C-alpha positions as CSV (number, residue, x, y, z in Angstrom):
1,X,-0.1,-0.1,-0.1
2,X,1.5,3.6,-0.9
3,X,1.2,6.1,1.2
4,X,-1.1,8.6,0.2
5,X,1.5,11.8,1.9
6,X,3.3,13.7,-1.0
7,X,6.6,14.1,0.5
8,X,7.8,16.9,2.8
9,X,8.8,20.2,1.9
10,X,9.8,21.1,5.4
11,X,10.8,19.3,8.9
12,X,7.3,20.5,10.7
13,X,5.6,18.8,7.3
14,X,7.7,15.7,7.9
15,X,6.5,15.4,11.2
16,X,2.8,15.9,10.7
17,X,2.8,12.7,7.6
18,X,4.5,10.8,10.6
19,X,2.1,11.5,13.6
20,X,-0.5,10.9,10.3
21,X,0.8,7.0,10.6
22,X,0.5,6.8,14.3
23,X,-2.7,7.8,14.3
24,X,-3.8,5.8,11.4
25,X,-2.1,2.3,12.6
26,X,-3.4,3.6,16.7
27,X,-6.8,3.6,15.7
28,X,-6.6,-0.1,13.7
29,X,-5.4,-1.7,16.1
30,X,-8.0,-0.5,18.5
31,X,-10.5,-1.6,16.3
32,X,-8.9,-5.0,15.8
33,X,-8.7,-5.3,19.8
34,X,-12.3,-4.3,19.6
35,X,-13.4,-7.1,17.2
36,X,-11.2,-9.5,19.1
37,X,-13.1,-8.5,22.2
38,X,-16.4,-8.0,21.5
39,X,-17.7,-11.5,22.0
40,X,-16.3,-12.3,25.2
41,X,-17.8,-9.0,26.9
42,X,-21.2,-9.2,24.7
43,X,-21.3,-12.4,26.6
44,X,-20.1,-11.6,29.4
45,X,-23.0,-9.2,30.4
46,X,-25.8,-11.9,29.3
47,X,-28.3,-11.6,29.6
48,X,-28.9,-7.6,29.8
49,X,-32.9,-8.7,27.4
50,X,-35.3,-11.0,27.2
51,X,-34.6,-14.4,26.4
52,X,-36.8,-16.9,24.3
53,X,-37.5,-20.1,25.3
54,X,-38.8,-22.0,22.0
55,X,-41.1,-25.0,22.7
56,X,-41.5,-27.0,19.3
57,X,-44.9,-28.3,20.1
58,X,-48.2,-26.6,21.2
59,X,-49.4,-25.5,24.8
60,X,-50.4,-27.7,27.2
61,X,-48.0,-31.0,26.4
62,X,-45.1,-32.6,28.7
63,X,-42.8,-30.5,27.0
64,X,-44.4,-27.3,27.9
65,X,-43.9,-27.8,31.6
66,X,-40.3,-28.5,31.0
67,X,-40.1,-24.9,29.2
68,X,-42.6,-22.7,31.4
69,X,-40.5,-24.3,34.6
70,X,-36.9,-23.3,33.6
71,X,-38.6,-20.0,31.7
72,X,-39.7,-18.8,35.0
73,X,-36.3,-20.3,37.1
74,X,-34.3,-18.6,35.1
75,X,-36.0,-15.7,34.9
76,X,-35.8,-15.6,38.9
77,X,-32.2,-16.3,38.6
78,X,-31.1,-13.3,36.5
79,X,-33.4,-11.2,36.8
80,X,-34.7,-11.1,33.0
81,X,-37.6,-12.2,31.6
82,X,-37.3,-15.6,30.0
83,X,-40.4,-16.0,27.4
84,X,-41.5,-19.7,26.4
85,X,-43.2,-19.2,22.6
86,X,-44.4,-21.9,21.3
87,X,-44.0,-23.2,17.6
88,X,-45.3,-26.6,17.2
89,X,-45.2,-28.4,13.0
90,X,-43.5,-31.0,11.9
91,X,-43.1,-33.1,14.6
92,X,-41.2,-30.2,16.0
93,X,-38.8,-30.0,13.4
94,X,-40.2,-25.9,12.5
95,X,-39.3,-25.1,16.2
96,X,-36.1,-26.9,16.4
97,X,-35.1,-25.2,13.1
98,X,-35.7,-21.6,14.0
99,X,-33.9,-21.7,16.7
100,X,-30.7,-23.7,15.0
101,X,-31.1,-20.7,12.7
102,X,-31.4,-18.1,14.9
103,X,-28.3,-15.8,16.6
104,X,-25.9,-17.6,18.7
105,X,-26.1,-14.8,21.3
106,X,-28.1,-16.6,23.9
107,X,-31.3,-15.1,23.6
108,X,-32.8,-17.9,21.4
109,X,-33.0,-21.4,23.3
110,X,-35.0,-24.2,22.3
111,X,-36.3,-26.7,25.1
112,X,-37.0,-29.9,23.0
113,X,-37.3,-33.7,23.7
114,X,-35.4,-36.4,21.7
115,X,-39.0,-37.1,20.0
116,X,-38.0,-33.9,17.6
117,X,-34.2,-33.6,18.0
118,X,-33.0,-37.7,17.9
119,X,-35.9,-39.0,16.4
120,X,-37.4,-37.1,13.4
121,X,-33.0,-36.3,12.5
122,X,-32.8,-40.0,12.0
123,X,-36.6,-40.8,10.0
124,X,-36.6,-37.8,8.1
125,X,-34.8,-38.3,4.8
126,X,-33.1,-35.8,3.9
127,X,-32.2,-35.2,8.0
128,X,-33.1,-32.1,8.9
129,X,-30.7,-31.4,10.9
130,X,-27.6,-33.1,13.0
131,X,-28.4,-32.4,16.5
132,X,-25.2,-33.5,17.7
133,X,-23.4,-30.5,15.6
134,X,-26.7,-28.2,14.5
135,X,-27.3,-27.1,18.8
136,X,-25.4,-26.3,21.7
137,X,-26.7,-29.1,24.4
138,X,-27.6,-27.1,27.6
139,X,-28.8,-29.2,30.5
140,X,-31.2,-32.8,30.2
141,X,-33.3,-31.9,32.3
142,X,-35.5,-35.2,33.0
143,X,-36.1,-38.4,32.1
144,X,-39.5,-39.4,30.6
145,X,-40.6,-43.0,32.1
146,X,-41.6,-45.5,29.4
147,X,-44.6,-48.0,30.7
148,X,-45.7,-51.2,29.0
149,X,-48.6,-52.1,28.7
150,X,-50.7,-54.4,26.8
151,X,-54.9,-55.0,26.3
152,X,-56.7,-57.2,30.2
153,X,-57.5,-60.0,27.0
154,X,-53.7,-61.2,27.1
155,X,-53.4,-64.5,29.8
156,X,-50.3,-62.8,30.8
157,X,-48.9,-60.7,33.8
158,X,-45.3,-60.3,33.4
159,X,-43.2,-59.2,30.6
160,X,-41.9,-62.1,30.4
161,X,-45.1,-64.1,29.9
162,X,-46.1,-61.9,27.3
163,X,-42.6,-62.3,25.0
164,X,-43.4,-66.2,25.4
165,X,-46.8,-65.7,23.8
166,X,-45.7,-63.5,21.3
167,X,-43.2,-66.5,20.6
168,X,-45.6,-68.8,20.3
169,X,-47.9,-66.9,18.0
170,X,-45.5,-65.1,15.7
171,X,-47.0,-62.3,14.0
172,X,-50.9,-63.0,15.5
173,X,-50.4,-59.4,17.8
174,X,-50.7,-56.1,17.7
175,X,-48.1,-52.9,18.5
176,X,-49.1,-49.3,18.2
177,X,-47.3,-45.9,18.7
178,X,-48.2,-42.3,18.3
179,X,-47.5,-42.9,14.1
180,X,-44.9,-44.2,12.1
181,X,-41.1,-43.0,12.6
182,X,-42.6,-42.0,16.4
183,X,-40.6,-43.0,19.6
184,X,-42.8,-45.4,20.3
185,X,-42.3,-47.0,17.4
186,X,-38.7,-47.0,17.5
187,X,-39.5,-48.1,21.3
188,X,-41.9,-51.1,20.3
189,X,-38.9,-52.1,16.9
190,X,-36.5,-52.6,19.6
191,X,-37.8,-54.6,21.3
192,X,-38.9,-57.3,18.8
193,X,-35.2,-57.1,18.4
194,X,-34.3,-57.7,22.1
195,X,-37.1,-60.6,22.4
196,X,-36.6,-62.0,18.8
197,X,-40.6,-62.0,18.7
198,X,-42.8,-61.3,15.5
199,X,-45.2,-58.6,16.1
200,X,-47.5,-56.3,14.0
201,X,-47.3,-52.1,13.9
202,X,-50.5,-50.2,13.8
203,X,-49.3,-46.5,13.6
204,X,-52.0,-44.2,15.9
205,X,-52.7,-40.7,15.2
206,X,-51.5,-40.3,18.3
207,X,-50.5,-41.6,21.8
208,X,-53.9,-41.1,22.9
209,X,-56.0,-43.2,19.4
210,X,-53.8,-45.8,20.0
211,X,-54.5,-46.0,23.3
212,X,-58.1,-45.7,22.2
213,X,-57.5,-48.7,19.9
214,X,-56.3,-50.8,22.7
215,X,-58.9,-50.4,25.2
216,X,-60.9,-51.8,22.2
217,X,-59.1,-54.5,22.7
218,X,-57.8,-53.6,18.8
219,X,-54.6,-53.5,20.1
220,X,-52.7,-56.0,22.4
221,X,-49.2,-53.6,23.4
222,X,-47.8,-50.6,24.0
223,X,-45.4,-49.3,25.1
224,X,-45.7,-45.7,26.1
225,X,-45.9,-42.8,29.1
226,X,-49.7,-42.9,28.3
227,X,-50.4,-46.6,29.3
228,X,-49.7,-45.5,32.9
229,X,-53.4,-43.6,32.6
230,X,-55.0,-46.8,32.3
231,X,-53.4,-48.5,35.0
232,X,-56.6,-48.6,37.2
233,X,-58.7,-49.5,34.9
234,X,-59.6,-53.2,33.2
235,X,-59.1,-52.7,29.6
236,X,-55.6,-52.5,29.8
237,X,-52.7,-54.0,32.1
238,X,-49.5,-52.5,33.2
239,X,-46.3,-54.7,33.4
240,X,-43.2,-52.6,34.2
241,X,-41.4,-49.6,33.0
242,X,-38.7,-49.6,31.0
243,X,-36.3,-47.2,32.7
244,X,-33.6,-49.5,34.6
245,X,-34.2,-48.4,37.8
246,X,-38.3,-48.5,39.6
247,X,-40.1,-44.7,39.3
248,X,-39.8,-43.2,42.8
249,X,-44.3,-42.1,41.9
250,X,-44.8,-45.9,41.7
251,X,-42.3,-47.8,43.9
252,X,-44.7,-51.3,42.9
253,X,-44.1,-51.3,39.3
254,X,-41.3,-53.9,38.3
255,X,-38.7,-52.5,35.8
256,X,-38.6,-54.8,32.7
257,X,-36.1,-56.8,33.9
258,X,-37.8,-57.7,36.7
259,X,-40.3,-58.5,34.2
260,X,-38.8,-61.1,32.8
261,X,-38.4,-58.5,29.5
262,X,-34.9,-57.5,27.7
263,X,-33.1,-54.5,28.7
264,X,-34.2,-51.5,26.9
265,X,-31.4,-48.7,27.3
266,X,-33.5,-46.3,24.8
267,X,-34.7,-43.1,27.6
268,X,-37.0,-40.5,26.5
269,X,-35.9,-37.1,27.3
270,X,-36.4,-33.3,28.0
271,X,-33.4,-31.0,28.0
272,X,-32.7,-27.5,27.0
273,X,-30.6,-26.3,23.8
274,X,-29.2,-23.0,22.3
275,X,-27.9,-22.5,18.5
276,X,-24.6,-23.9,17.7
277,X,-21.4,-22.3,18.5
278,X,-23.1,-20.4,21.8
279,X,-20.6,-19.0,23.8
280,X,-18.7,-20.8,26.4
281,X,-19.4,-17.7,29.1
282,X,-23.3,-18.5,28.2
283,X,-23.3,-22.1,28.0
284,X,-21.7,-21.6,31.5
285,X,-24.4,-19.4,33.7
286,X,-26.6,-21.7,32.2
287,X,-25.2,-24.7,33.7
288,X,-25.0,-23.3,36.7
289,X,-28.6,-21.9,37.3
290,X,-29.4,-25.2,35.9
291,X,-27.3,-27.2,38.7
292,X,-29.5,-25.1,41.3
293,X,-32.8,-24.7,39.3
294,X,-32.5,-28.9,39.4
295,X,-31.7,-29.4,42.8
296,X,-34.6,-27.5,44.5
297,X,-37.0,-30.1,45.6
298,X,-40.3,-28.0,44.2
299,X,-39.1,-28.2,40.7
300,X,-38.4,-32.0,41.3
301,X,-41.7,-32.1,42.4
302,X,-43.2,-29.8,39.6
303,X,-40.9,-32.6,37.0
304,X,-42.8,-35.6,39.1
305,X,-46.1,-34.5,38.9
306,X,-46.0,-34.3,35.4
307,X,-44.4,-37.7,35.1
308,X,-41.1,-37.1,34.6
309,X,-37.9,-37.9,36.8
310,X,-35.9,-35.0,37.2
311,X,-31.8,-36.5,35.4
312,X,-29.7,-33.5,35.0
313,X,-26.9,-34.4,32.7
314,X,-25.3,-30.9,31.7
315,X,-23.4,-29.3,28.7
316,X,-20.2,-31.8,27.5
317,X,-21.6,-34.9,28.4
318,X,-24.9,-34.7,27.2
319,X,-24.0,-33.9,23.7
320,X,-21.5,-37.5,24.0
321,X,-25.0,-38.9,25.2
322,X,-26.5,-37.2,22.0
323,X,-24.6,-38.6,19.5
324,X,-24.4,-42.3,21.1
325,X,-28.8,-41.6,20.9
326,X,-28.3,-40.9,17.6
327,X,-26.3,-44.2,16.3
328,X,-28.3,-46.0,18.1
329,X,-31.8,-45.2,16.5
330,X,-30.1,-45.6,13.7
331,X,-29.0,-48.7,14.1
332,X,-32.4,-49.6,15.0
333,X,-33.7,-48.4,12.2
334,X,-31.4,-50.5,9.9
335,X,-31.3,-53.2,11.7
336,X,-35.7,-53.3,12.5
337,X,-36.0,-52.5,8.2
338,X,-38.1,-50.0,9.8
339,X,-40.3,-48.4,6.7
340,X,-41.2,-45.0,7.4
341,X,-44.8,-44.2,6.1
């Protein structure tokens, strides 16, 4: 780059030219330093304005419980509004994609579950996102226990007895879920792989509609949280939880292993995310706040009432868990030759 100064005609003019160059150089250095420090300084001041938490489902569901609990508690911790925005559509993809595309500044977060992130990333072609790289995992808030329910018309009282019956009569029995490619569909196919049984999937339009079909005797098996609603009814027999340990709220219900069934190491979960490349300072602030929130008995009680088990896992470990989940779901889809309608 050539100098814009003309050759000096006097010692004073020469000094003026040198001063101009020095001033320009100092200005450039200050600009570069400002750019280098702008993001950390911005992150250190977070949150300085309201934060939006997108829930990618309609209001009133379990995901909403988690989103609104975390929004309320984070607002109390940080003194800024945390506003839940329901943005439903495409089984959670619409709201999740909006967060994926948001600026990574901590002012747009996502409250989601493995159904919207992991399941949809595996079943959709092309995949809408890679959950391991498209988001910054912040905290897994809670697990959603699933329960094994069978039609009370069947002469079985344990999972082991049901497996034995299904093996004696392959292809005779049906299971249902909230839809093709749903979490319940994966659970059913994994159950079949683990037990060597031939049970036909009849997709429902929702868990509620599948439950209605089961109560009418047209479906013999469901692995879904909603079967617990009929625990004391006469149409459905709840045999076990798929959790690795008994659920605190229902200590009399055995685990699937205790009931003679297979290990089903797929767990439904709910968690909080940001867009990819969220500043580390923001991640650490949210993680510290979440540790305090999820240690509070009242917050844990709110989750338990919604049928959830508080089970916090934080950023780094949560990210590793999601990567493992993606591999496991892809393996189940391939091995079971799932056809997504």
